[in-house]
Structures are given as C-alpha cells and as structure tokens.
ZAMARGU-4260 file (C-alpha; in steps of 0.2 Angstrom, whole numbers, plus 5000, padded with zeros to 4 digits):
<rodrens>
0) 5000/5000/5000 | 5007/5017/4995 | 5011/5031/5007 | 4997/5043/5011 | 5002/5060/5004
5) 4996/5075/5014 | 4997/5093/5010 | 4999/5104/5026 | 4995/5122/5024 | 5001/5133/5038
10) 5016/5128/5049 | 5012/5136/5066 | 5010/5128/5083 | 4996/5116/5077 | 5003/5113/5059
15) 5020/5107/5067 | 5011/5095/5078 | 5001/5088/5063 | 5016/5087/5053 | 5025/5077/5066
20) 5010/5065/5069 | 5007/5061/5051 | 5025/5058/5048 | 5025/5046/5064 | 5011/5037/5055
25) 5022/5035/5039 | 5012/5048/5029 | 5022/5059/5017 | 5019/5077/5021 | 5021/5092/5009
30) 5021/5109/5018 | 5014/5124/5010 | 5017/5141/5019 | 5019/5160/5015 | 5035/5160/5026
35) 5051/5152/5018 | 5057/5138/5028 | 5070/5124/5027 | 5059/5109/5026 | 5058/5094/5015
40) 5044/5094/5002 | 5041/5113/5006 | 5031/5124/4994 | 5031/5143/4996 | 5014/5149/4992
45) 5000/5162/4997 | 4983/5156/4999 | 4976/5173/4999 | 4981/5174/4980 | 4973/5165/4967
50) 4988/5166/4956 | 5000/5160/4969 | 4990/5145/4974 | 4987/5141/4955 | 5005/5141/4952
55) 5008/5130/4967 | 4996/5117/4960 | 5004/5118/4943 | 5020/5114/4951 | 5013/5099/4960
60) 5006/5093/4943 | 5023/5096/4934 | 5031/5086/4947 | 5018/5072/4946 | 5014/5074/4965
65) 4997/5067/4968 | 4991/5072/4985 | 4978/5062/4994 | 4972/5076/5006 | 4975/5094/5011
70) 4974/5100/5028 | 4972/5119/5030 | 4977/5126/5047 | 4983/5142/5041 | 4979/5158/5051
75) 4980/5174/5039 | 4977/5190/5048 | 4982/5209/5048 | 4992/5219/5061 | 4976/5227/5066
80) 4967/5210/5070 | 4962/5205/5088 | 4956/5222/5095 | 4940/5224/5106 | 4924/5227/5097
85) 4924/5245/5101 | 4941/5247/5092 | 4938/5237/5076 | 4935/5247/5061 | 4924/5241/5046
90) 4940/5242/5035 | 4950/5231/5047 | 4935/5219/5049 | 4932/5218/5030 | 4951/5215/5027
95) 4953/5201/5039 | 4937/5192/5033 | 4943/5194/5016 | 4961/5187/5018 | 4956/5173/5031
100) 4939/5167/5024 | 4944/5171/5006 | 4960/5161/5009 | 4950/5146/5014 | 4938/5148/5000
105) 4953/5149/4988 | 4960/5132/4995 | 4943/5123/4994 | 4940/5129/4976 | 4956/5126/4969
110) 4961/5110/4978 | 4943/5104/4975 | 4947/5105/4956 | 4964/5097/4959 | 4956/5082/4968
115) 4942/5081/4956 | 4954/5079/4942 | 4963/5065/4951 | 4947/5056/4955 | 4947/5058/4974
120) 4953/5068/4988 | 4950/5075/5006 | 4950/5093/5011 | 4951/5097/5029 | 4948/5115/5035
125) 4950/5122/5053 | 4936/5131/5061 | 4934/5133/5080 | 4922/5131/5094 | 4918/5150/5091
130) 4912/5145/5074 | 4897/5136/5083 | 4896/5145/5100 | 4894/5163/5105 | 4910/5169/5115
135) 4911/5166/5133 | 4917/5184/5137 | 4918/5180/5156 | 4934/5171/5153 | 4942/5186/5145
140) 4937/5199/5159 | 4954/5199/5167 | 4965/5197/5152 | 4973/5209/5140 | 4966/5201/5125
145) 4949/5196/5119 | 4939/5184/5107 | 4939/5195/5091 | 4923/5198/5082 | 4932/5194/5065
150) 4937/5177/5071 | 4919/5172/5076 | 4912/5178/5059 | 4926/5169/5049 | 4925/5153/5058
155) 4907/5151/5057 | 4907/5155/5039 | 4921/5142/5036 | 4908/5128/5042 | 4895/5133/5030
160) 4907/5136/5016 | 4913/5118/5019 | 4895/5112/5017 | 4893/5121/5001 | 4908/5114/4994
165) 4904/5096/4999 | 4887/5098/4991 | 4894/5107/4975 | 4907/5093/4972 | 4894/5079/4975
170) 4899/5063/4965 | 4917/5068/4963 | 4924/5058/4977 | 4931/5074/4984 | 4927/5076/5003
175) 4926/5092/5013 | 4927/5092/5032 | 4930/5104/5046 | 4939/5102/5062 | 4934/5113/5076
180) 4946/5113/5091 | 4943/5121/5108 | 4957/5133/5114 | 4974/5127/5111 | 4987/5131/5124
185) 5001/5143/5118 | 5010/5151/5134 | 4993/5157/5141 | 4993/5164/5159 | 4987/5152/5172
190) 4973/5163/5176 | 4966/5161/5158 | 4969/5142/5158 | 4959/5141/5174 | 4945/5152/5168
195) 4944/5143/5152 | 4945/5126/5160 | 4930/5128/5171 | 4920/5124/5155 | 4929/5108/5151
200) 4922/5091/5156 | 4937/5080/5158 | 4947/5078/5175 | 4962/5086/5167 | 4952/5103/5163
205) 4962/5117/5156 | 4966/5119/5137 | 4970/5107/5123 | 4988/5103/5118 | 4991/5103/5099
210) 4994/5085/5100 | 4976/5082/5105 | 4970/5087/5088 | 4981/5075/5078 | 4970/5059/5080
215) 4955/5068/5072 | 4966/5074/5058 | 4973/5057/5054 | 4955/5050/5053 | 4949/5064/5042
220) 4963/5062/5029 | 4962/5044/5028 | 4950/5032/5020 | 4944/5027/5038 | 4933/5042/5035
225) 4928/5039/5017 | 4910/5041/5021 | 4912/5057/5032 | 4908/5072/5021 | 4902/5090/5024
230) 4904/5087/5043 | 4911/5098/5057 | 4921/5087/5069 | 4922/5096/5086 | 4937/5092/5098
235) 4935/5102/5113 | 4933/5091/5129 | 4915/5095/5130 | 4918/5114/5131 | 4904/5119/5120
240) 4890/5109/5130
</rodrens>
C-alpha cells in the first residue's frame, strides 16, 4: 500500500504537531506556507492569492505529485486584528474576513478542482468552537486580549462554506470536512487557563495541547473516514456543551 500523501497548509503551533504526527504514521507530508522555511517537500505559496495558489498546484502537477488530502490550518490576519469590538473599524473587519475566509475559499475551490481531476481527495479546514458557539466573554474579563469579532464571523462561515463545497462537488469523490478545536494552549497565563478550563468536562480541565488534535486529523485525511463528508468534527473536551 502506498504512503498517504498529505498537503499541510500553515506551519504554526498546530501545523507542526500535525506534521510530526502524520510523519510518525508513515505519511508523506508536503508543507505549504507563505513563510520560507528549510523543510523537505516545502512549497512557498500564498493562499490569499489565486495566482500564487494556482502556480503551486501547477508545480505539483509538473512534479507528478498526487496528494491524497489537504489540511488547511493557516491563520492569515492583519496587524490590526484582535482588537476589542469598540476598536475594530469596518475596514479592518472587512480586510481580515477577506484574507482569512477568502483564503480558505481559495484552497477549497482550487484543491477541490485538483482532487476532482485526480478522481478523489480529502480537504480538511480548520474552524473553531467559536464557529458554533457565542463567545464566553467572562473568561477574558481579566485578560489583556479578547475573542475577536472577525474570528467568530470567519470561523462560522468556514463551517457553512465547507457544506457548500461538499454539496457542490457531489459525486466527485472529493470530501470536505472541518475540524473545530477548543482553545489550544500557547503560553497562556494560568489565570486564563483556569477560567477557560471551568467549562471543560474531563478531569484534566484546562486547554488542549496541539497533539490532542492529531488523531482527528489522521482520521479525516484517511480512508477510515471515506463516508464522512460535509461534517464539522468538534474536539473541545465538551467545552461547548
């Protein structure tokens, strides 16, 4: 049986954990990112640009690289992103929705066509618990950051865009699914971890580690999930209940 070939878009905290986990399962991983890096099977691209992503897919075809799946955990945003609602301008809101949601649209559309031409494929996009639940602002009351309004709008739209694509590509053997994680720990203060963790259901409480998401990703990119299509898989330790 040939190695599973997975394209990974975005090489941040979560992307690195996915990369390590997939390679540990003998998958061949191809990394796509806007930042140049010294990694095997690396492709420099920009998902917010139709031309850049089209050129990347053309390069894959020229090299006869036939991916089985794409995982998009990228997080494009502007320098003005992340302010409290009162400080968010409409221009900033529109720009962040455009590059983030637009980037995800670009990936789903272009790689959807790429996989359709190959006869099968799986596209996994990242949303969030805040794509399905209203923000729990109480956990941010004592913090110097907030849950951005742009994030809520984008991540909820990613879930429905995923359903649109799954329906549009019906009969093509191209699957579209979403992973919606709860909060992932990234050097957060103990006060925030404790506030966040009071909504978790396991005895561990607190936030997720990046590695807590890798099992769900391995399931969604493989044929083990061949009849899972148009779905949103929530990995949040029951936080949204």
